[in-house]
C-alpha positions as YAML, in Angstrom:
chain: A
units: angstrom
residues:
- id: 1
  name: MET
  ca: [0.00, 0.00, 0.00]
- id: 2
  name: PRO
  ca: [1.51, 3.37, -0.99]
- id: 3
  name: ASN
  ca: [2.20, 5.93, 1.70]
- id: 4
  name: GLU
  ca: [1.01, 9.52, 1.56]
- id: 5
  name: SER
  ca: [4.23, 10.76, -0.02]
- id: 6
  name: ASP
  ca: [3.90, 8.14, -2.77]
- id: 7
  name: ARG
  ca: [0.29, 9.19, -3.37]
- id: 8
  name: LEU
  ca: [1.31, 12.83, -3.55]
- id: 9
  name: ALA
  ca: [4.09, 12.05, -6.03]
- id: 10
  name: THR
  ca: [1.68, 10.01, -8.15]
- id: 11
  name: LEU
  ca: [-0.92, 12.77, -8.13]
- id: 12
  name: ARG
  ca: [1.68, 15.37, -9.08]
- id: 13
  name: LYS
  ca: [2.85, 13.20, -11.97]
- id: 14
  name: LEU
  ca: [-0.74, 12.82, -13.18]
- id: 15
  name: LEU
  ca: [-1.22, 16.57, -12.85]
- id: 16
  name: ASP
  ca: [1.79, 17.16, -15.10]
- id: 17
  name: ALA
  ca: [-0.12, 15.33, -17.83]
- id: 18
  name: GLU
  ca: [-3.47, 17.01, -17.04]
- id: 19
  name: PRO
  ca: [-2.70, 20.43, -15.47]
- id: 20
  name: GLY
  ca: [-6.32, 21.59, -15.65]
- id: 21
  name: ASP
  ca: [-7.81, 18.57, -13.88]
- id: 22
  name: GLY
  ca: [-9.77, 19.90, -10.89]
- id: 23
  name: PHE
  ca: [-10.10, 16.45, -9.36]
- id: 24
  name: LEU
  ca: [-6.31, 16.02, -9.30]
- id: 25
  name: LEU
  ca: [-5.80, 19.51, -7.88]
- id: 26
  name: TYR
  ca: [-8.31, 18.73, -5.13]
- id: 27
  name: GLY
  ca: [-6.61, 15.39, -4.46]
- id: 28
  name: ILE
  ca: [-3.21, 17.03, -4.13]
- id: 29
  name: ALA
  ca: [-4.69, 19.60, -1.76]
- id: 30
  name: GLN
  ca: [-6.17, 16.80, 0.36]
- id: 31
  name: GLU
  ca: [-2.84, 14.95, 0.51]
- id: 32
  name: LEU
  ca: [-0.93, 18.12, 1.42]
- id: 33
  name: HIS
  ca: [-3.48, 18.84, 4.14]
- id: 34
  name: LYS
  ca: [-3.03, 15.33, 5.56]
- id: 35
  name: LEU
  ca: [0.73, 15.91, 5.58]
- id: 36
  name: GLY
  ca: [0.28, 19.12, 7.60]
- id: 37
  name: ARG
  ca: [1.34, 21.36, 4.71]
- id: 38
  name: HIS
  ca: [-1.67, 23.60, 5.23]
- id: 39
  name: ASP
  ca: [-0.56, 26.73, 3.40]
- id: 40
  name: GLU
  ca: [0.42, 24.74, 0.32]
- id: 41
  name: ALA
  ca: [-2.86, 22.81, 0.54]
- id: 42
  name: ALA
  ca: [-4.83, 26.08, 0.57]
- id: 43
  name: GLY
  ca: [-3.13, 27.10, -2.68]
- id: 44
  name: PHE
  ca: [-4.12, 23.84, -4.35]
- id: 45
  name: TYR
  ca: [-7.70, 24.21, -3.10]
- id: 46
  name: ASP
  ca: [-7.69, 27.65, -4.76]
- id: 47
  name: ARG
  ca: [-6.50, 26.11, -8.01]
- id: 48
  name: ALA
  ca: [-9.23, 23.44, -7.81]
- id: 49
  name: ILE
  ca: [-11.86, 26.15, -7.24]
- id: 50
  name: GLU
  ca: [-10.54, 28.14, -10.20]
- id: 51
  name: VAL
  ca: [-10.65, 25.13, -12.53]
- id: 52
  name: ASP
  ca: [-14.01, 23.80, -11.34]
- id: 53
  name: PRO
  ca: [-16.38, 26.56, -10.21]
- id: 54
  name: LYS
  ca: [-18.88, 23.98, -8.91]
- id: 55
  name: GLU
  ca: [-16.33, 22.46, -6.50]
- id: 56
  name: CYS
  ca: [-17.87, 23.81, -3.31]
- id: 57
  name: TYR
  ca: [-16.20, 21.41, -0.88]
- id: 58
  name: ALA
  ca: [-12.79, 22.83, -1.77]
- id: 59
  name: PHE
  ca: [-13.85, 25.97, 0.10]
- id: 60
  name: PHE
  ca: [-14.76, 23.89, 3.16]
- id: 61
  name: HIS
  ca: [-11.44, 22.04, 3.18]
- id: 62
  name: LYS
  ca: [-9.48, 25.17, 2.35]
- id: 63
  name: ALA
  ca: [-11.00, 26.75, 5.45]
- id: 64
  name: LYS
  ca: [-9.90, 23.73, 7.53]
- id: 65
  name: ALA
  ca: [-6.35, 24.06, 6.20]
- id: 66
  name: LEU
  ca: [-6.27, 27.81, 6.84]
- id: 67
  name: GLU
  ca: [-7.66, 27.35, 10.34]
- id: 68
  name: GLN
  ca: [-4.99, 24.77, 11.12]
- id: 69
  name: ALA
  ca: [-2.37, 27.18, 9.74]
- id: 70
  name: GLY
  ca: [-3.58, 29.77, 12.25]
- id: 71
  name: ARG
  ca: [-5.21, 31.92, 9.57]
- id: 72
  name: ARG
  ca: [-8.67, 32.05, 11.11]
- id: 73
  name: ASP
  ca: [-9.89, 35.25, 9.42]
- id: 74
  name: GLU
  ca: [-8.96, 33.87, 6.00]
- id: 75
  name: ALA
  ca: [-10.68, 30.60, 6.87]
- id: 76
  name: ALA
  ca: [-13.90, 32.45, 7.67]
- id: 77
  name: ALA
  ca: [-13.60, 34.39, 4.40]
- id: 78
  name: ALA
  ca: [-13.16, 31.13, 2.48]
- id: 79
  name: LEU
  ca: [-16.29, 29.76, 4.13]
- id: 80
  name: ARG
  ca: [-18.31, 32.85, 3.23]
- id: 81
  name: ALA
  ca: [-17.13, 32.59, -0.38]
- id: 82
  name: GLY
  ca: [-17.91, 28.87, -0.41]
- id: 83
  name: LEU
  ca: [-21.38, 29.44, 0.98]
- id: 84
  name: ALA
  ca: [-22.09, 32.02, -1.72]
- id: 85
  name: ARG
  ca: [-20.78, 29.67, -4.41]
- id: 86
  name: ALA
  ca: [-22.76, 26.68, -3.10]
- id: 87
  name: ARG
  ca: [-25.93, 28.73, -3.09]
- id: 88
  name: ALA
  ca: [-25.20, 30.07, -6.59]
- id: 89
  name: VAL
  ca: [-24.73, 26.60, -8.06]
- id: 90
  name: GLY
  ca: [-27.63, 25.12, -6.06]
- id: 91
  name: ASP
  ca: [-25.59, 22.69, -3.96]
- id: 92
  name: ARG
  ca: [-27.75, 22.62, -0.84]
- id: 93
  name: LYS
  ca: [-25.78, 19.90, 0.93]
- id: 94
  name: ALA
  ca: [-22.49, 21.79, 0.56]
- id: 95
  name: ALA
  ca: [-24.19, 25.06, 1.55]
- id: 96
  name: SER
  ca: [-25.55, 23.44, 4.71]
- id: 97
  name: GLU
  ca: [-22.19, 21.97, 5.71]
- id: 98
  name: ILE
  ca: [-20.29, 25.17, 4.95]
- id: 99
  name: GLU
  ca: [-22.86, 27.21, 6.85]
- id: 100
  name: GLY
  ca: [-22.54, 24.89, 9.85]
- id: 101
  name: TYR
  ca: [-18.76, 25.29, 9.86]
- id: 102
  name: LEU
  ca: [-19.09, 29.06, 9.40]
- id: 103
  name: ASP
  ca: [-21.37, 29.22, 12.46]
- id: 104
  name: GLU
  ca: [-18.41, 28.00, 14.53]
- id: 105
  name: PHE
  ca: [-16.49, 31.13, 13.48]
- id: 106
  name: GLU
  ca: [-19.19, 33.70, 14.20]
...
């Protein structure tokens, strides 16, 4: 079974072949977050959001990464942006989960 570093290397290699793949960007962000590389993860969540405007959960996980990096105000801003995006694209489940997390900040 590959370890997290192997998974990250594999995802990065796949991303080299498909640089605009939102799923790969999100996967890399998730792996970086697991590795405690929160600032770098937040950047990859941003890239996933840019590539796939309907990817609402990237906002949620970006906020988690920012919170763990001690960037609480930015985390709350990411949640507000994610909530607006989820509502705009009609993703009620994501909107509900993002709103619940945002309530913890306010």
